[in-house]
C-alpha positions in Angstrom: -4.5 -75.9 -11.5 -2.8 -77.3 -14.6 -0.6 -75.5 -17.0 -3.1 -76.0 -19.9 -6.0 -74.5 -18.0 -4.2 -71.5 -16.5 -2.4 -70.4 -19.6 0.7 -69.5 -17.6 3.9 -71.6 -17.6 4.5 -73.3 -14.2 7.7 -72.9 -12.3 9.5 -76.3 -12.1 11.9 -78.6 -13.8 9.8 -78.8 -17.0 9.5 -75.1 -17.3 10.7 -74.2 -20.8 12.0 -70.9 -19.5 14.8 -72.7 -17.6 15.8 -74.3 -21.0 16.0 -70.9 -22.7 13.3 -71.9 -25.1 12.4 -68.2 -25.6 15.9 -67.5 -26.6 18.1 -64.6 -25.5 16.4 -61.7 -23.7 15.2 -59.0 -26.0 16.3 -55.4 -25.6 14.0 -53.5 -23.2 13.1 -56.6 -21.2 16.2 -57.1 -19.1 14.3 -56.6 -15.8 11.7 -59.1 -14.7 8.2 -57.8 -14.0 7.4 -57.0 -10.4 5.7 -59.7 -8.3 2.6 -58.0 -6.9 1.6 -61.0 -4.9 4.7 -60.6 -2.7 4.3 -56.9 -2.1 4.1 -55.8 1.6 0.7 -55.2 3.0 -0.9 -58.2 1.2 -1.5 -59.3 -2.4 -3.1 -56.8 -4.7 -5.5 -57.9 -7.5 -4.0 -57.4 -10.9 -5.6 -55.0 -13.3 -7.5 -56.9 -16.0 -6.5 -56.2 -19.6 -2.9 -55.2 -18.9 -0.7 -58.1 -19.7 3.0 -58.6 -19.9 4.5 -59.0 -23.3 5.0 -62.6 -24.2 2.6 -64.0 -21.5 -1.0 -64.8 -22.2 -3.8 -63.5 -20.0 -5.9 -65.8 -17.8 -9.2 -66.8 -19.2 -12.4 -66.0 -17.6 -13.1 -68.0 -14.4 -9.4 -68.8 -13.8 -7.2 -67.1 -11.3 -4.0 -65.7 -12.7 -0.8 -67.4 -11.6 2.2 -65.7 -10.3 4.6 -64.0 -12.6 7.7 -66.1 -13.3 10.9 -65.1 -11.8 13.3 -65.5 -14.6 17.1 -65.4 -14.3 17.5 -62.7 -17.0 21.0 -61.4 -17.1 21.4 -57.7 -16.0 22.9 -56.0 -19.0 22.8 -52.3 -19.9 20.1 -51.0 -22.0 21.1 -50.1 -25.6 21.7 -46.5 -26.1 19.9 -44.9 -29.0 21.4 -42.5 -31.5 20.6 -39.4 -29.3 23.0 -36.5 -29.1 24.8 -36.5 -25.7 26.0 -32.9 -25.9 24.1 -29.6 -25.4 21.2 -28.7 -27.5 22.0 -26.9 -30.7 21.3 -23.2 -30.5 18.5 -21.8 -32.6 16.9 -25.2 -33.3 13.7 -26.3 -31.6 14.0 -29.6 -29.9 11.5 -32.4 -30.5 8.7 -32.5 -28.0 9.0 -28.8 -27.0 6.8 -26.1 -28.4 8.3 -22.7 -28.9 9.8 -20.3 -31.3 12.9 -21.9 -33.0 14.4 -18.4 -33.3 14.7 -18.0 -29.5 18.1 -18.8 -28.2 19.7 -18.7 -24.8 20.7 -15.1 -25.1 17.3 -13.9 -26.3 14.9 -12.0 -24.1 12.2 -14.6 -24.3 14.4 -17.5 -23.3 14.1 -18.6 -19.6 15.8 -21.9 -19.5 14.5 -24.3 -16.9 12.8 -21.7 -14.8 9.3 -20.2 -15.4 9.1 -16.7 -16.8 9.0 -13.8 -14.3 6.0 -11.6 -14.1 8.3 -8.6 -13.8 9.6 -9.1 -17.3 6.7 -7.1 -18.7 7.7 -3.6 -17.7 4.5 -2.2 -19.1 2.6 -2.9 -15.9 5.3 -2.2 -13.4 5.7 1.1 -11.5 9.0 2.7 -12.2 8.9 4.9 -9.1 9.3 8.1 -11.1 5.5 8.1 -11.8 4.6 7.9 -8.1 7.1 10.7 -7.4 5.7 12.9 -10.1 2.2 12.4 -8.9 3.2 13.2 -5.3 5.0 16.4 -6.4 1.9 17.5 -8.4 -0.2 16.8 -5.4 2.1 18.9 -3.2 2.1 21.8 -5.7 -1.7 21.8 -5.9 -2.1 21.8 -2.1 0.3 24.7 -1.6 -1.4 26.7 -4.4 -4.8 26.3 -2.6 -3.2 27.1 0.7 -1.6 30.2 -0.7 -4.9 31.5 -1.9 -6.5 30.8 1.4 -3.9 32.6 3.4 -4.0 35.6 1.0 -7.7 35.9 1.5 -7.5 35.6 5.3 -4.7 38.1 5.8 -6.4 40.5 3.4 -9.4 40.4 5.8 -6.9 40.9 8.7 -5.4 43.9 7.0 -8.8 45.5 6.3 -10.0 45.0 9.9 -6.7 46.3 11.2 -6.1 49.4 9.1 -9.6 50.5 8.2 -11.4 52.2 11.2 -14.9 51.8 9.7 -14.5 48.0 9.6 -13.4 48.1 13.3 -16.5 50.1 14.2 -18.8 47.9 12.2 -17.7 44.6 13.8 -17.9 46.1 17.3 -21.4 47.4 16.7 -22.5 44.1 15.2 -21.1 41.2 17.3 -23.8 38.8 16.0 -21.9 38.6 12.6 -19.2 36.8 14.5 -21.5 34.0 15.7 -23.1 33.7 12.2 -19.6 33.3 10.6 -18.7 30.8 13.3 -21.8 28.7 12.6 -21.0 28.7 8.9 -17.4 27.8 9.5 -18.4 24.9 11.8 -20.9 23.4 9.4 -18.5 23.6 6.4 -15.7 22.1 8.5 -17.8 19.1 9.5 -18.9 18.6 5.9 -15.3 18.7 4.5 -13.9 16.6 7.4 -16.5 13.8 7.6 -17.9 13.5 4.1 -15.1 11.9 2.1 -17.1 11.5 -1.1 -18.2 15.1 -1.0 -14.8 16.6 -0.7 -13.6 14.6 -3.7 -16.3 16.0 -6.0 -14.6 18.7 -8.0 -16.8 21.7 -8.2 -18.5 21.3 -4.8 -15.4 20.7 -2.7 -13.9 24.0 -3.9 -17.2 25.8 -3.2 -17.3 24.4 0.4 -13.6 25.2 0.9 -14.3 28.8 -0.3 -17.2 29.2 2.1 -15.1 27.9 5.0 -12.2 30.2 4.1 -14.4 33.3 3.9 -16.2 32.6 7.2 -12.9 31.9 9.0 -11.3 34.9 7.5 -14.1 37.1 8.8 -13.7 35.6 12.3 -9.9 36.1 12.3 -10.2 39.7 11.0 -12.8 40.5 13.7 -10.6 39.1 16.4 -7.6 41.1 15.1 -9.7 44.3 15.2 -9.6 44.2 19.0 -5.8 44.5 19.0 -3.6 47.5 18.0 -1.8 47.6 14.7 1.7 46.9 16.0 0.5 43.8 17.8 -1.1 42.4 14.7 1.9 43.0 12.6 4.2 41.4 15.1 1.9 38.4 15.3 1.8 38.0 11.5 5.6 38.2 11.3 6.2 35.6 14.1 3.6 33.3 12.6 5.3 33.4 9.2 8.7 32.7 10.6 7.4 29.8 12.8 5.4 28.2 10.0 8.2 28.5 7.5 10.7 26.9 9.9 8.4 24.1 10.9 7.5 23.2 7.3 11.1 23.3 6.2 12.1 21.2 9.2 9.4 18.7 8.5 10.5 18.4 4.9 14.1 17.6 5.8 13.7 15.7 9.0 13.9 11.9 9.1 11.9 11.7 12.3 8.4 10.4 11.7 6.0 12.9 13.3 2.9 11.0 12.0 3.4 8.4 14.6 2.7 11.0 17.3 -0.9 11.7 16.3 -2.4 9.9 19.2 -0.3 11.8 21.8 -1.2 15.1 20.1 -4.9 14.2 20.2 -4.7 13.6 23.9 -2.9 16.9 24.4 -5.6 18.7 22.4 -8.3 17.3 24.7 -6.3 18.6 27.7 -5.9 22.0 26.0 -9.7 22.2 25.6 -10.2 21.5 29.3 -7.6 24.2 30.0 -9.6 26.7 27.9 -12.7 26.1 29.9 -10.7 26.9 33.0 -9.5 30.1 31.4 -13.1 31.2 30.8 -13.8 31.3 34.5 -10.4 32.5 35.7 -9.5 35.8 34.2 -5.8 36.1 34.7 -3.2 37.5 32.3 -0.5 35.0 33.2 -2.9 32.1 32.9 -4.0 33.2 29.4 -0.4 33.6 28.3 0.4 30.0 29.5 -2.7 28.8 27.7 -1.8 30.6 24.5 1.8 29.3 24.6 0.7 25.7 25.0 -1.8 26.1 22.2 0.8 27.6 19.8 3.2 24.7 20.7 0.5 22.1 20.1 -0.6 23.4 16.7 3.0 23.8 15.7 3.4 20.0 16.2 0.1 19.5 14.3 1.6 21.5 11.4 4.7 19.3 11.3 2.4 16.1 11.3 0.2 17.5 8.5 3.2 18.5 6.4 4.6 14.9 6.6 1.2 13.5 5.8 1.4 15.6 2.7 4.8 14.3 1.6 3.8 10.7 1.8 7.3 9.3 2.7 6.4 8.3 6.3 4.3 5.7 8.0 1.1 7.5 7.3 0.3 9.6 4.3 -2.6 11.2 2.4 -4.0 10.1 -0.9 -3.2 12.3 -3.9 -7.0 12.7 -4.3 -7.3 14.4 -0.9 -5.7 17.8 -1.8 -8.7 19.7 -0.3 -8.4 17.9 3.0 -4.6 18.4 3.1 -5.0 22.2 2.4 -7.7 22.4 5.0 -5.5 20.8 7.7 -2.5 23.1 6.9 -4.8 26.2 6.8 -6.4 25.6 10.1 -3.1 24.8 11.8 -1.6 28.1 10.5 -4.6 30.1 11.6 -4.6 28.6 15.0 -0.9 29.3 15.4 -1.6 32.9 14.4 -4.4 33.4 16.9 -2.4 31.9 19.8 0.6 34.1 19.0 -1.6 37.1 18.7 -2.9 36.3 22.2 0.6 36.0 23.6 1.8 39.2 22.1 -1.3 41.1 23.0 -1.4 39.9 26.6 2.3 40.6 27.0 2.0 44.2 25.8 -0.8 45.0 28.2 
């Protein structure tokens, strides 16, 4: 292919580039263009329409020739009049969008790193809000629990000190089974229906029905013991529950991790109670009541730490009805087992 047809200068002795026809190298063209035909992996077809400055493109139907390897001297590029020092503070640099008033010391300046999502403190939890919500939840639970215990022990006092109430429950034992059925149904509803126990008026209504039915049952059981035994059982229950709650509040040990073990112990206790139905022995009943009081004391510690929310497992602040129900049933079971221990021991 000839020089005139290809449009590219041919390497050789008559190459005008060797005679410096083009003159001295211009600034910005100190490095020769890359030779794509000598690249590893085989030659690559050049992209049409992208020519090198100073070299005409091949016409249609003609293959482009190789780029000339010119002995241009390697000289440093000319430096433009750009400032070589740090950027001036308070002045927006060209090519960067931003507020010129933001400097390095300002709150919106982040330098070379992207802004942090934690800079906006409006959407972050300070920790104090969670603590205040948990404290309000604890106060609400203990207020509901206090009302429940006052109602229950009022029934106990009536069935203990009023002889007419004792005679009524002994002549009408069917009332005990009716109250037990009402208690069992309300307990299942509050324990298994999570949406129901979070609806405001109806959860309190169901909890009130459960408290009244269980209070009648406890008062009827207390009517079969003498007055001194009931008073002793109430005092021991108060001391035990206060000690366990205070210990659970201060202890660093996580009792919530023992719920599986306590559930297995509860199943064993239920089997033991079936044995006590068929074997009427005072010592066996005392052992059964002692194990039951110990087990529900541990349940009280677990439910107290679930209420606090600073352990592995915790209750949601919306579950104040469920939390009060757990603590209430634990305390009532402890009272009934201690009443059995004291009553059997005084026989």
